[in-house]
C-alpha positions in Angstrom: 108.5 29.4 10.4 106.8 25.9 9.7 107.9 22.9 10.1 106.7 20.2 9.4 108.0 16.5 10.7 106.2 13.6 9.4 106.2 10.6 11.6 109.4 8.1 11.6 107.7 4.0 11.7 104.7 3.3 14.3 103.4 5.9 16.4 104.4 5.7 19.7 102.4 8.4 22.2 104.9 7.6 24.9 108.6 8.7 22.7 105.5 12.0 22.1 105.6 13.5 25.3 109.6 12.5 26.0 110.2 15.2 22.9 107.6 17.1 25.3 109.2 17.2 28.3 112.6 17.4 26.7 112.1 20.6 24.8 110.2 21.8 28.4 107.1 22.0 27.4 103.8 20.2 28.5 101.2 19.8 26.4 97.7 19.1 26.9 95.4 17.2 24.9 92.3 17.6 22.9 90.4 16.7 20.0 87.0 17.8 17.5 84.6 15.8 15.5 84.7 15.2 12.1 85.5 18.0 9.9 84.9 20.4 12.8 87.0 23.7 11.4 88.6 26.4 12.8 88.7 29.9 11.4 91.7 32.0 10.7 93.0 33.6 13.8 97.3 33.5 14.8 99.0 32.9 18.3 101.4 35.3 20.4 102.9 31.9 21.4 105.6 29.1 19.3 102.7 26.1 18.9 103.3 23.1 18.8 101.2 20.7 17.9 101.5 16.5 17.8 98.5 14.5 15.6 98.3 11.2 17.8 95.0 10.1 15.8 92.9 10.9 13.0 93.6 14.0 11.0 93.5 17.3 10.3 94.3 20.3 7.4 95.8 23.5 8.4 96.2 25.9 6.0 98.4 28.8 6.2 97.9 33.0 4.8 99.6 32.0 2.5 97.9 28.9 1.0 99.4 26.6 2.0 98.0 23.3 3.4 99.6 20.7 5.7 98.0 17.8 6.3 98.3 16.2 9.6 98.8 12.1 10.4 98.5 10.9 13.1 102.4 10.6 14.6 103.4 14.2 12.4 104.6 17.5 14.3 103.9 20.8 12.9 105.6 23.9 14.7 103.6 27.0 13.5 105.9 30.3 15.0 104.4 32.8 17.2 102.1 35.2 14.9 101.5 33.2 12.2 97.8 32.5 10.6 96.1 30.2 10.0 93.0 27.8 9.9 92.4 24.1 10.8 89.8 21.4 9.4 89.3 18.3 11.2 89.2 15.2 8.7 85.7 13.1 8.3 87.6 10.3 11.6 87.8 13.4 14.4 91.1 14.1 15.3 93.0 14.5 18.8 96.7 16.1 18.8 98.9 17.2 22.3 100.0 20.5 22.0 102.1 22.5 24.1 102.9 26.1 23.7 106.7 27.2 23.8 106.9 31.5 25.0 110.2 32.3 23.1 
């Protein structure tokens, strides 16, 4: 399963952190510079990720590309192969792992 939830209204980092708390997830923040790239890989956990600054494009094994902008959420089911390329302004994300 891959699910994208687009931001509705203004970006609210407090609401993003509250969403993680409601889901009983422990988030961490990370960032990358412009055009950084991640090779194709998969995780043993369900990834929950919010873009909070900049942009990033996730590329799925089926060729689908998903671009995230500030406030957008991406859920990737465990075992979903994906690669990623950071946008021209860099990116900052908050993400957490769901074990099931």
